[in-house]
C-alpha positions as CSV (number, residue, x, y, z in Angstrom):
1,M,0.0,0.0,0.0
2,S,1.5,3.3,-1.0
3,A,0.6,6.9,-0.2
4,L,-1.2,7.2,-3.5
5,D,-3.0,3.9,-3.3
6,R,-4.6,3.3,0.1
7,N,-6.3,0.1,-0.9
8,P,-4.8,-3.0,0.8
9,T,-3.3,-5.7,-1.4
10,N,-5.5,-8.3,0.4
11,P,-8.9,-7.0,1.3
12,N,-10.0,-10.3,3.1
13,V,-10.5,-10.0,6.8
14,L,-9.3,-12.7,9.2
15,Q,-12.0,-15.3,9.9
16,P,-12.2,-16.3,13.6
17,N,-13.1,-20.0,13.0
18,K,-10.2,-20.9,10.7
19,F,-7.4,-22.2,12.9
20,I,-5.8,-25.4,14.0
21,L,-4.3,-25.9,17.5
22,N,-1.6,-28.5,18.0
23,F,0.0,-29.6,21.2
24,A,2.7,-32.2,21.0
25,R,1.7,-33.4,24.4
26,A,-2.1,-33.2,24.2
27,P,-3.3,-34.7,20.9
28,S,-7.0,-34.6,22.0
29,M,-6.9,-30.9,22.4
30,Q,-6.6,-30.4,18.7
31,Y,-9.8,-32.3,17.8
32,F,-11.9,-30.8,20.6
33,C,-10.6,-27.2,20.6
34,Q,-13.4,-24.7,20.3
35,S,-11.5,-21.4,20.7
36,V,-8.0,-20.2,21.5
37,S,-6.8,-16.7,22.3
38,I,-3.6,-15.4,20.6
39,P,-1.8,-13.9,23.6
40,G,-1.0,-10.2,23.7
41,I,2.4,-8.8,24.4
42,A,3.4,-5.8,26.6
43,L,6.6,-4.1,27.2
44,S,7.8,-3.3,30.7
45,E,8.6,0.3,31.4
46,V,11.2,1.9,33.6
47,P,10.7,5.3,35.2
48,Q,13.5,7.7,34.7
49,N,13.5,10.3,37.5
50,T,13.9,13.9,36.7
51,P,13.4,16.9,39.0
52,F,10.2,17.8,37.2
53,V,8.3,14.8,36.0
54,D,9.1,11.1,35.8
55,V,9.8,10.1,32.3
56,Y,9.2,6.5,31.2
57,V,11.6,4.6,29.0
58,P,11.2,1.2,27.3
59,G,12.1,-1.7,29.6
60,E,14.0,-4.8,28.7
61,K,11.4,-7.5,29.1
62,A,8.5,-8.6,27.0
63,I,5.5,-9.7,29.1
64,Y,3.1,-12.2,27.4
65,D,-0.5,-12.8,28.3
66,M,-1.4,-16.4,28.9
67,L,-2.5,-18.8,26.2
68,S,-6.2,-19.7,26.8
69,V,-8.0,-22.6,25.2
70,T,-11.6,-23.6,25.4
71,F,-12.3,-27.2,24.4
72,L,-15.3,-29.7,24.3
73,I,-15.3,-32.5,26.8
74,D,-15.9,-35.9,25.2
75,E,-17.5,-38.8,27.1
76,E,-14.0,-40.4,27.6
77,L,-12.7,-37.1,29.1
78,K,-9.6,-37.3,26.9
79,A,-8.6,-33.7,26.6
80,W,-9.6,-32.8,30.1
81,T,-7.7,-35.7,31.7
82,E,-4.6,-34.9,29.5
83,M,-4.5,-31.5,31.2
84,H,-5.3,-32.9,34.6
85,D,-2.6,-35.5,34.4
86,W,-0.1,-33.1,33.1
87,I,-0.7,-30.6,36.0
88,R,-0.8,-33.4,38.6
89,A,2.5,-34.9,37.3
90,M,4.2,-31.6,37.6
91,T,3.1,-31.1,41.2
92,F,3.5,-34.8,42.3
93,P,0.9,-34.5,45.1
94,T,1.2,-38.0,46.5
95,N,4.8,-39.2,45.7
96,F,7.8,-38.5,43.5
97,D,6.9,-41.3,41.1
98,E,4.2,-39.0,39.6
99,Y,6.9,-36.6,38.4
100,K,8.9,-39.4,36.9
101,N,5.8,-40.2,34.8
102,L,6.0,-36.8,33.0
103,G,8.5,-38.4,30.4
104,R,6.2,-41.4,30.0
105,L,3.2,-39.1,29.3
106,N,5.2,-37.3,26.6
107,R,6.1,-40.6,24.9
108,I,2.5,-41.7,24.9
109,A,1.7,-38.5,23.0
110,N,4.5,-39.3,20.5
111,A,6.4,-36.2,21.5
112,T,10.1,-36.2,21.5
113,Q,11.9,-37.0,24.7
114,S,12.8,-33.7,26.3
115,P,15.3,-33.0,29.1
116,K,12.4,-30.8,30.5
117,P,9.5,-33.1,30.4
118,Q,7.1,-30.7,32.1
119,Y,7.0,-28.6,28.9
120,S,5.5,-29.0,25.5
121,D,5.7,-26.9,22.4
122,A,2.4,-25.8,20.7
123,S,1.3,-24.2,17.5
124,I,-1.7,-22.4,16.2
125,T,-2.0,-22.4,12.4
126,V,-4.3,-19.6,11.1
127,L,-6.0,-20.4,7.8
128,S,-6.7,-18.0,5.0
129,S,-10.2,-17.3,3.6
130,S,-9.4,-20.1,1.1
131,N,-8.6,-22.5,3.9
132,T,-4.8,-22.7,3.2
133,P,-2.3,-22.3,6.0
134,Y,-1.4,-18.6,6.2
135,F,0.3,-17.9,9.6
136,K,1.8,-20.2,12.3
137,F,2.2,-19.1,15.9
138,K,4.8,-21.4,17.5
139,F,4.8,-21.4,21.3
140,Y,7.9,-22.6,23.2
141,D,8.0,-24.3,26.6
142,C,4.3,-24.4,27.3
143,F,2.9,-25.8,30.5
144,P,-0.7,-25.7,31.8
145,T,-1.4,-23.6,34.8
146,S,-5.1,-24.5,35.2
147,V,-7.9,-26.6,33.7
148,S,-11.4,-25.5,34.7
149,Q,-14.1,-27.4,36.4
150,F,-17.1,-28.8,34.6
151,I,-20.5,-29.2,36.0
152,L,-22.7,-32.3,35.6
153,S,-26.4,-31.5,36.1
154,A,-29.5,-33.7,35.9
155,T,-31.5,-30.6,34.8
156,D,-29.5,-30.2,31.6
157,S,-30.6,-31.5,28.2
158,P,-28.7,-34.4,26.7
159,D,-28.0,-32.1,23.8
160,T,-26.0,-29.7,26.0
161,T,-22.3,-29.8,25.1
162,M,-19.8,-29.6,27.9
163,S,-16.7,-27.5,27.7
164,A,-13.8,-26.5,29.8
165,D,-11.0,-23.9,29.7
166,A,-7.2,-24.5,30.1
167,T,-4.6,-21.8,30.5
168,F,-0.9,-22.1,29.7
169,R,2.3,-20.2,30.4
170,F,5.0,-20.3,27.8
171,S,8.5,-18.7,27.3
172,Y,7.8,-16.9,24.1
173,F,6.2,-17.4,20.6
174,D,7.3,-16.8,17.0
175,I,5.1,-15.9,14.1
176,E,5.8,-17.4,10.7
177,K,4.1,-16.4,7.5
178,L,3.4,-19.6,5.5
179,F,1.9,-18.3,2.3
């Protein structure tokens, strides 16, 4: 787009339902994922004191929002138990053997053996209006911080779909244009 021609080269807007989420460690999450939030990023700021007014200068650390995923709960509880078991293994609430199982859980998910078994990489592929991969967000060193509760109720209709939310921390992410 130039100063003389203000029309964009691609007038198509991003469609919110064209994405694929992939966790190396949680394969069921990809199939049952309903929504995912692309995390925002902020810059820390440092006050520089002056005799008149404090002036702020850019800091040196990027601060990422959390990665949030909403997913459907299937009757086998696959995606929900993947998150539960991952969190439980990192916290080993009953004995140290649970932490040892982190590596085994990665191998079950066909992930590569990592010296840091509590982490998993993740990616979100955004599709274009013609359903071709357009951008890939690659998240490094993800780990879940929470998986939400779900409520069973005798008053709900059998047609009611159950969902849960999971939040993840990660070190950073890269954005790659694929097209």
